[in-house]
NUKOL-581187 format. One record per atom (N, C-alpha, C, O): x, y, z negated. Coordinates in steps of 0.02 Angstrom, whole numbers, plus 50000, padded with zeros to 5 digits. Example, Ala and Ser with C-alpha at 12.3 -4.5 7.8 and 13.67 -1.06 7.14 Angstrom:
2
506604971649610/506154977549610/506604983549610/507124983449577/506424988849646/506844994749643/506455000249606/506705005749598/
***
This chain:
371
481996807045830/482836805845819/482966813445863/482606814545911/483396817745847/483656824445901/483686820845973/483586815045988/483886827246017/484066826146080/484916827346060/485296823646091/485056829546039/485886829746012/486106823945981/486666821445986/485526821545942/486006814045898/486016808445965/486486804945982/485416808745992/485276804446067/485916804746113/486166800146145/486126811746108/486586811846161/487236809946137/487686807046168/487216811646087/487896809546041/487986799246032/488446795846009/487466797846054/487346790246038/487546786046092/487736780246088/487476790346153/487436789146226/488016787546239/488186782646272/488546793346204/489106795546213/489536790446207/489966788046244/489226788346124/489766782246101/489716774946130/490086770146128/489166776046154/488906768846177/489526769346247/490006765446254/489356774546288/489886773246358/490436773346339/490856771946381/490666774846275/491436774246270/491536767846244/492096765346255/491056763846204/491186757546190/491166751546258/491476746246257/490696754246322/490786750146362/491346750246375/491696745446360/491646757146415/492076758546443/492806753446434/493096750146477/492986754646347/493546750646316/493336741846328/493836738846348/492916738746323/492606733846324/492816731446411/493136726446427/492576735546449/492696733746517/493546733546521/493856728846546/493826739346494/494486739746516/495056732446476/495496729446507/494876731446411/494896723746378/494866718146439/495256714446468/494146719946442/494246712046497/494716710946565/494946705746588/494776719246593/495186720046662/495976716346628/496276711346647/496126720546578/496656719546551/496896709446542/497316705746567/496326708946490/496316700846488/496456694746557/496816689946567/495866699146596/495996692546656/496536695946696/496606693046750/496976701446689/497586703546737/498146697946704/498586694946734/497976697646631/498496693946625/498666686346611/499216683746603/498006683346609/497956676146642/498066675246705/498196669546724/498056679746743/498076678246826/498956678946836/499226677346889/499336681646778/499916684346804/500446677446797/500336672546761/500996678346837/501606674246803/501796673546748/501826678546712/501996667446723/502346666046650/503076669046665/503386669446718/503266671446590/503996674546596/504566671646619/504696668146570/504866670946646/505416664846670/506016664246602/505966667346550/506436660646614/506806658446593/507376659846622/507526656946675/507826664746590/508476665846646/509196662546612/509426662046555/509386660846675/510196658846643/510776659646692/510866657046747/510956661946674/511736665246717/512156658746723/512176653546691/512546661446788/513046656746831/513556660546834/513466665846864/514206659446808/514876661446834/515326657146887/515616651746877/515296659846928/515596654046980/515966657247033/515806662647056/516556653447054/516976656847114/516926654047160/517046648047167/516646659247216/516266657747273/516726660847333/516536661447391/517426662847308/517796664447358/518506664147353/518726666747301/518846662147384/519706662147380/519916654847388/519666651747435/520226652547359/520716645947341/519976639347335/519896634847376/519626640447286/519136637647256/518566637647286/518146634647252/518356639647335/517856642547340/517416635647364/516806635447354/517766630147394/517316623847398/516946622947307/516336622247300/517386623147251/516926623047208/516426626447187/515966623347160/516376632547194/516056637147188/515316635247219/514816633547187/515396636047296/514816631847334/514486625547308/513896624847294/514966621247304/514436613847271/514136615047201/513586612647189/514406617947163/514346618947109/513356621747123/512806619247115/513736630247157/512946630447169/512226627647201/511646627647180/512576625347264/511846618547278/511806614547226/511196613647220/512136610447172/511906606747150/511346611247088/510766609247085/511516615947052/511246621147018/510546622047052/510046620647020/510506624347113/509956627747142/509406620047163/508796620547169/509776613947171/509346608347176/509046607047101/508446605547094/509446607747048/509196606546978/508516613446976/507906613146979/508796616646974/508126622146976/507556622147006/507056624446979/507556619147074/507046618247115/506506614547097/505906615747105/506976607047054/506596599847037/506356603746970/505756605146969/506676605446921/506346607346857/505726611546848/505286610346807/505726617846901/505116623446923/504546620546950/503986622946940/504676613246998/504006610747039/503766606146970/503356601846989/503866605746908/503706599546862/503436604046827/502996601746791/503546612046821/503176616746778/503876621946735/503896626646695/504276618746764/504786624946727/504996619946651/505056613846647/505066625646595/505306624146524/504936626946476/504966633146475/504636624746439/504156629346384/503666630846425/503306635446407/503526627846487/502876631646530/503146638646556/502826643546574/503836637646552/503956647246607/504436641746666/504646635946665/504436646546708/505006645246765/505836645246753/505976648546703/506386642446786/507056643746774/507036649546821/506656648646869/507356655546820/507876660246861/508566659346837/508806659446780/508846658446901/509506658346890/509866666046935/509806667046995/510286671246879/510556677346912/511396672246915/511646669346867/511596672546971/512266671247017/512746678146962/512546683046931/513176676346968/513686680946957/514516677746991/514666672246967/514776679147017/515176679147073/516046680647072/516196685447107/516446678447049/517136680347072/517666676647113/517626670547123/518226680747138/518716676747195/519216673847153/519516676147105/519246666347192/519946664547165/519936661747072/519476658247053/520216662847048/520336662946977/520716671246949/521286673346938/520066673746947/520186679946955/519876683046860/519376686346849/520186681246829/519976682746749/519496687146729/518966686046700/519886695246762/519696701546742/518776701246764/518296702646728/518776698846832/517966700746886/517616695246818/517196697346779/517856688646816/517346683746773/517196685346709/516636684146686/517766688946664/517456692946615/516926698746612/516506700446570/517146701446682/516686707346700/516046704846718/515546708346715/516056698546739/515336694546762/515056692346704/514446691946710/515276690446642/515066689246569/514786694546546/514186694046533/515036699246537/514756706346511/514086708246534/513636710346496/514036707446592/513516709546641/513086705246636/512526707446646/513096701046626/512346694346590/512266696346535/511706698946531/512616696546480/512596696746415/512446704146408/511986705346369/512666708346430/512226716646419/511486715146432/511046716146391/511366711846512/510776711046521/510366707246490/509796706746514/510536703546428/510086697946379/510156692746410/509686689046395/510486690246446/510576680846478/511226679046431/511776681846428/511026674446400/511526672846352/511796665546354/512316663646329/511246660946396/511336655246402/511736655346477/511406659146513/512346652346515/512626652246555/512986647746555/513276645046508/512976646146643/513246639946647/513966642046710/514016645446761/514406637746670/514976641346708/515586642046665/515546639446609/516186645346682/516366643746765/516686638746760/516806636746703/516976634146829/517196627846833/517826627146854/517996622146886/518306633046836/519016633046837/519316635246756/519046639546722/519896631546735/520326631646677/520436638046674/520206640046621/520726643346711/521036649746722/520516653846681/520546657246630/520026652146724/519466658446695/519076655146628/518886658746582/519006648846630/518766647146553/519176649246493/518986651346439/519696648246513/520076650646432/519946657846436/519906660346380/519886661246475/519806668946465/518986670346461/518876676346451/518436666546467/517696666846453/517736662446369/517346664546326/518086658046356/517756652746291/517876658246232/517446658546188/518296661346231/518336667246175/517886672646152/517956676346104/517366672246200/516906677046191/516226675146192/515786679446194/516106669046192/515706665746171/515226667346093/514666669946094/515496665746043/515186667345986/515236673445964/514766675545931/515736677345975/515396685745965/515066689645996/514906695445982/514926685846051/514356688246095/513716684246104/513386683446155/513596681946040/512766677646059/512786673546099/512216672246119/513336669446132/513216667146204/513226658846204/513486656446153/513026654946242/513176647546249/513526647646328/513306651246373/514136643046337/514576642046397/514346636046404/514286632846352/514146632446472/514286625646463/514626626046523/514506630546563/515096621246534/515396620346615/515376616246651/515486610746626/515236616246719/515046608646752/515576604646767/515566598446771/516226610046778/516886604146792/517686607146779/518156606646818/517686610246716/518456611846678/518466605246649/517996602546619/519266602046663/519436598246658/520016597646599/520346592646583/520006604846570/520376606046514/520076603746451/519466604646444/520446600346398/519906598846332/519876604346299/519506604246250/520286611046314/520306617546276/519726621046278/519526624546231/519376620246338/518836623746331/518306623046278/518036627146240/518246614946289/517426615046219/517876616046173/517576620446141/518416615246142/518776613646086/518636622946057/518496624946001/518726625846100/518536633446070/518176634146034/518436634545978/517676634546032/517136635745999/516576629545965/516626623445969/516186632745940/515236628745938/514946630546010/514596626646042/515096635646028/514486640146084/514936638046155/514786641746202/515506632246175/515656629846208/515466622346254/515626617646217/515296620646296/515076614046305/515426612646385/515456617446423/515666606246407/515696606146460/515376596846486/515416592046447/515176596446537/514736592246549/515436588046597/515366582046605/516006590946624/516396586846658/516746584546593/516716588546547/517166576846579/517636573646542/518256578646537/518366582546584/518556578646494/519176580446485/519686576446528/519846570646515/520026581446599/520526575346627/521026571446594/521296566146609/521136577146523/521816571646482/521616563946491/522036560146516/521086561946474/520776555946445/520936550646518/521106544746514/520806554846593/520916550346631/521666550346680/521826547846734/522036554846625/522636555046643/523106550146641/523516547446677/522746549946545/523286542146526/523006536146550/523316531046536/522416535446589/522186529946621/522496528946678/522686523346692/522596534546722/522976535146778/523736530646760/523906525146781/524156536046706/524956530446708/524986524246693/525466520846710/524276520446643/524256514446634/524206510146688/524486504746696/523686514146734/523556511246788/524126508946842/524196504146879/524486514346828/525246514346889/525566511046846/525716506246881/525836509746785/526336504646728/526026498246752/526446494046768/525466496746758/524976490046769/525166485046839/525156478946846/525346491346890/525266489846959/526266488046961/526476486047016/526696488846913/527196486446920/527786491946946/528346489946961/527576499846949/527836503046963/528366508146911/527996511646876/528996509346897/529396511146823/529686518846841/529786523446801/529796518746930/530056525146922/529476530546962/529066528147000/529486536646951/528746539446992/528966547446970/529106550146916/528926549547044/528856558547022/528116561947029/527666559447063/528056566646999/527536571346981/527706576647028/528266578547046/527026579247050/527126587047104/526286591347055/525696589847055/526526594547034/525706598147020/526016606047034/526336607147086/525886611446983/526026617447017/525966621146952/525816617946901/526096628546948/526006632046899/525356635846869/525236640346829/525026631946908/523856633846888/523986632346835/524476628946823/523566634746789/523606631146719/523216623246699/523416619946651/522686621046739/522656615746749/522996608746778/523036603246749/523176610146828/523856608546869/524286607546826/524376601646810/524666612346798/525206609746772/525246606046696/525646601846677/524576609846654/524206603346604/524176595946615/524286591746572/523936594646698/523806586846713/524526583946735/524596577846735/525136588746756/525566585146766/526056583246698/526336577946682/526046589646666/526546587146595/525986581646563/526296576346561/525406580846542/525166575346513/525176568046570/524796563446555/525456567546611/525716560846644/526326562346628/526456559946573/526726564946650/527426564746610/527626562846546/528156559946535/527106564846491/527126562046437/526956555446433/527406551746412/526296552346453/525916548046444/526426543446485/526556539146443/526796541846543/527166538746573/527816537746516/528076532646494/527956544946503/528516541246469/528406537046406/528836532646400/527966537146361/527816536046323/527706526346341/527706521446303/527646526746394/527666518146418/528296515046432/528346509046444/528806519246429/529496517546418/529926517646491/530456514946506/529336522846539/529496521746597/529716529546608/529706534346569/529946528746688/530416536746685/530046538946761/529856535746810/530076547146739/529806553246766/530356553546808/530856554146773/530566553146897/531196554446938/531186561746926/531626564846895/530636564346954/530736573446957/530026573746937/529596569246938/529966582046911/529226585146905/529296590946957/529886592346948/529176593446985/528786598347014/528276602747020/527736600547043/528366610946999/527896613646986/527886621247009/528006626446979/527696619747071/528016628147118/527486632047088/527006630447053/527706638847115/527196642147108/526526643147157/526686642647217/525906644147146/525336643647189/525456647647251/525056646247296/525936652547266/525986656647324/526466652947363/526606654347421/526726647847328/527216644147387/526806637947420/526726632647391/526636638947466/526546636547525/526876632247573/526586628947615/527456632647563/528056626947598/528016620847580/527906615747613/528156621547505/528286615747490/528696609947508/528656604447482/529106611747555/529856608747598/530256606747537/530326600947517/530586613547500/531166612347451/530756607047390/531116603147359/530356607047383/530156604747318/530106595147327/530306590847288/529666594447412/529786587647457/530386584847441/530506579347417/530786589347456/531446586747484/531856585147397/532216580147395/531826587247363/532066586847289/531846579347258/532176575047228/531026579847284/530586570547278/531006566147301/531256561447270/531086567847360/531476560447409/532066559147367/532156553747338/532566565247364/533116561247315/533016558747270/533466554947254/532616559047238/532466556347165/532156550147166/531696548247129/532336548147196/531966539547247/531496537747214/531586532547183/530866540947208/530376537047146/530056531247189/530126531347250/529716526347159/529456521547180/528586523147202/528246519547238/528356529647170/527596532147183/527626539147170/527956541747126/527216542547215/527186550747191/526456551247172/525986548747204/526416555247110/525656559247073/525706564747090/526236567947091/525056567247112/524726572247129/524376575047078/523836572947058/524686580347054/523896584847011/523846590147036/523536594547006/524156591247104/524136599447126/523326598347164/523316595647219/522666600347134/522236596847179/522096603447220/521806602047273/522206610247211/522136614847276/522556613747325/522356616347377/523186610347332/523726608447383/523796600847400/524146598847446/523496597447365/523616590947370/523646588347450/524086584147459/523366589647493/523406587647559/523806590047585/524056587147632/524046596547564/524636598747607/525226596647582/525736597247616/525236593747516/525996591347474/526056584247508/526576581047515/525456582547528/525426574647551/525676574747626/525996569847646/525546580247671/526166582247727/526726581447736/527106578347772/526706586147684/527486588147684/528006583147647/528596583247665/527796579247600/528136573047575/528316568247657/528816567647693/527726566147660/527826560847709/528246564147782/528616560547816/528126571047796/528736572647835/529196572947816/529566572147864/529616574147753/530456571647736/530456563847728/530856560647693/530056561847758/530356553947750/529986548947691/530046542847701/529616551147628/529446547647579/528846542647599/528276543947617/529166536147589/528506532447603/528186528347570/527786524147590/528496530347485/528166528147422/527246527047440/526976528747492/526956524247389/526306525947384/526116530747348/526426531547295/525626535047361/525526540747321/524756537047262/524436531847273/524676541347211/524076540647166/523776548347133/524306550947114/523296552547118/523166557747131/522476559647056/521896557647051/522786563247022/522166566546983/521666570647016/521796576547031/521046567547028/520566572147075/520766570847146/521336569047162/520226571947193/520236572447258/519606573347294/519106570647271/519526577347356/518686576447364/519006576047446/519586575947468/518346575947477/518356573347567/518786576447584/519286574447616/518656583047563/518856590247617/519596589547606/519886591747656/520046587347559/520696586147547/521036581047580/521626581147599/520546575547587/520776569047628/520726570847678/521266569447705/520196575047740/519966576247787/520596583047817/520676584447877/520916585847769/521496590447785/522046588347793/522436591347829/522196582847760/522896576947749/522946575247808/523526573447821/522506574847862/522636571347925/522926566247919/523466565547947/522666561547882/522886554047862/523406552347824/523436546847797/523866557147818/524456556347757/524016552147690/524226546547678/523396554947645/523006551747600/523006547247614/522946544047561/523036541247683/522636535947667/523066530747624/523656529547633/522726528447583/522806523247504/522896526447469/522926523047418/522976532247455/522746535347406/522506533647345/521986536947343/522556530447290/522186529447239/522086536047189/522556539547169/521616536847178/521376542347123/521016541447073/520596536947079/521046545047012/520596545846957/520006551446966/520166556846991/519366550446947/518996555846930/518466554946903/518256549146911/518006559346862/517386559946832/516886561846879/516316562946859/517056562346953/516426564046994/516336558447018/516666555747061/515636555446976/515116549347006/514476550247003/514066548346961/514386554247068/513786553247056/513356548347076/513476544047119/512566549347027/512246541447062/511906540947129/511766545847163/511786535247146/511536534347219/510746538347221/510596541447272/510416538147181/509846541247162/509906549647173/509436552847196/510556552847151/510566559247155/510736562447255/510606566947295/511036557347249/511476557147318/510966556547362/511066560847405/510446553247375/509966552547404/509366558647399/509036560347448/509296561147344/508816568647341/509526572647358/509416575947409/510116573447338/510396578847384/510366578447453/510396583847483/510306572447490/510556572047569/509636574147583/509476578447624/509336571947559/508876576147570/508246581447560/507646581847574/508776585247525/508796593947499/509226600047550/509186605947568/509716593447557/510256599447602/510406595447667/510676598247715/510296590847669/510426586147739/511286584547741/511596584647794/511536583647693/512156583647696/512496579047623/512116579247574/512966576247615/513196573647564/513436578447508/513636584047525/513436576947452/513416579747394/514246579547389/514546574247397/514586585847375/515396585947347/515526586747281/515046588547248/516146585947246/516106587647174/516126596047168/516486598447211/515846600347128/515686596247071/514806595947052/514536596146997/514476595247126/513956596747132/513346591747080/512776593547067/513666585747059/513086580747010/513166583946942/512706583946902/513746586746928/514026589946842/513746597446834/513546600346783/513806600046911/513156605346897/512556605646881/512276609446841/512246598546936/511656599046915/511436595546859/510866596446837/511906590746829/511826590246764/511846594946707/511596593246653/512216602346715/512216607146671/511556609346671/511286608446616/511146612646722/510586613246713/510026608846683/509556611546654/510066603446689/509586596146671/509536595746591/509006595446560/510376595746556/510516595246502/510286601346464/510016601646408/510476606646512/510356614346456/509456614346453/509146616246404/509156612146511/508416612346485/508316606846448/508366610246396/508236601846429/508266597746382/508436600146308/508146598646256/508966604146318/509136605746241/508626613246223/508516615246166/508356616246285/507906621946263/507126617246232/506756618446184/507126612946273/506426607846271/506346607146204/505836608046170/506936605246185/507076599846105/507196607246051/507006607045992/507466612346075/507366616146043/506706620646010/506576622945954/506366620746076/505756625246079/505956632146055/505716636046014/506516632346098/506756642346107/507286640846144/507616635946160/507276647346154/507966649546185/508536653246175/508996655346210/508286653546081/508676657446063/509416653646057/509446647846037/510046657646078/510656654146065/510946648946017/511266643846032/510776651145960/511106645045882/510566639345914/510896634345928/510126638645925/509496633545914/509616631245975/509476625345970/509796632446033/509956627546093/510576623946083/510596617946095/511086627146062/511836625946032/511716618745989/511926613146003/511426620445948/511346615145914/510786608345940/510796602445923/510546610245965/510056604945993/510496602446079/510216597546103/510886604046106/511436604346151/511876598246113/511996592746138/512106600346045/512466596146024/512476590945993/512986587845978/511766589245978/511506582445961/511396577446025/511096572046021/511646579646074/511466577246152/511946569646154/512516569546176/511716565546135/512166558946107/512326555346201/512846553846230/511606555146222/511676551046267/511256550946340/510746547446344/511466554346392/510976560346441/511096553246497/511646550746505/510596551346523/510546550246603/510386554346651/509826556046670/510896555946671/510966562846729/511286560546813/511346554746835/511416565146839/511546563146921/512416561046931/512686557846976/512706564246867/513126560246862/513416554346803/513996554046781/512956550646788/512966544146762/512836545946692/512656551646680/512896541546645/512676543946580/513156545746542/513536540946532/513316550646514/513636554346467/513116557246389/512526557446371/513856559246362/513456561346282/513966567846263/514416568246304/513996572746213/514506576546192/514576575346137/514186574646090/515526574946147/515806572546073/515756578746021/515376583346036/516066579045970/516196582645903/516466591345947/516126596445943/516956590945975/517066599546008/516516600746068/516536606246096/516016595746090/515486598546135/515856596846227/515676599146281/516476591446207/516436589246284/516096583246300/515836579446258/516096582046385/515556575446397/516026569046380/516636568946384/515696564946364/516136557146348/515856554446397/515246553646395/516266552246459/516176548846525/516886544446537/517456545846519/516616537846579/517216534146587/517446536646652/517076538846696/518046536346655/518046539546741/518036533146785/517896527246773/518216536546838/518106529646890/518716530646936/518886536346951/519066525246960/519456525347021/519336524447079/518886520347088/519626527347137/519376527847190/519966527647253/520466530847237/519976524947312/520506522147351/520146525447431/519576524847456/520776529047455/520496532847533/520706526747575/521236523547578/520116526047606/520256520047640/519706523847717/519126525847718/520376523047784/519846526347843/519546532247846/519106534247884/519916535647789/519786542647800/519326545947751/519176551947746/519036538547702/518536541947672/518646539347612/519096535147610/518326540947554/518486539747477/517966532947480/517446532747513/518256526747431/517766521547429/517906519547350/518496519747333/517596518247317/517536514347254/518146508847239/518106502947257/518546510847215/519256504947190/519016497947141/518856497547082/519056493747187/518766487447133/519506482047129/519486476947094/
***
């Protein structure tokens, strides 16, 4: 064998060795790298009138993600949450947040939790191959918008109907309603009026002020002049202030409400004492314990359904064995019974959660299950 041939074989051998070393190093690096995350977008209102809703929602979501990732994630991959915030009920900023997530390839999105922004985002889901799952929208119109929209919070229309029946069974025949021009608050006020009148009873007055009207004295006087046997609140954002105003003008009739939270009760300075309200906020004792252990404080609406939004979405991804929007949507729509932080629920044909609402009463400045 010539020296030239030997030299050629040596060079080829060296190249082969270098290639094998490179492949081996690359394989070792890959085996030690972190698995690719499953990115889930969250669109939430974190500032403005409903910032407490966004903040409570974020806590529920973060707790769920922490628990899922501790158990190995979904499909062997950790969940990574990408938050996009919007102020108040700003539809333009919420829509912009949606497109930012969509353009970065994030099509599985939790939120929003407010009806106004939900009505702006729902039509965007199908055309942009995205799935939207809301933790707290109470309007049935969100889930009904298309096959890619789901709501973990049951439509409040059903709760309103039950509240109308409840008030009727209490023997009250003449009641006044105060809501606002905010989309959900107006819807609930109208629904209650319709349901109560179907029972053959009288709505003495219905007040729907602008959200910018923070005085409410004129509306309170009109309610007083209508001489109601009870007052129904559907103005979730201003219930505490409305209650103070109504008591100030001398109305002593009992109060009933569609939704209420501990912050609103506290801000009412005792004027909501004895109020009976209907809600789908029903956190389980197990969730309350886990939440307190994680945050050292009691959970507030809608922490439980926000937690469940992550968990039910994770279950759908596992079942579909994919993060493909169409496959996850189909998997999610097939969930008829899910035991979560908010209790047991399933999705109906429209994608809305089905669950029995609960009644609470305000006693000594705190909510207590009404029996």
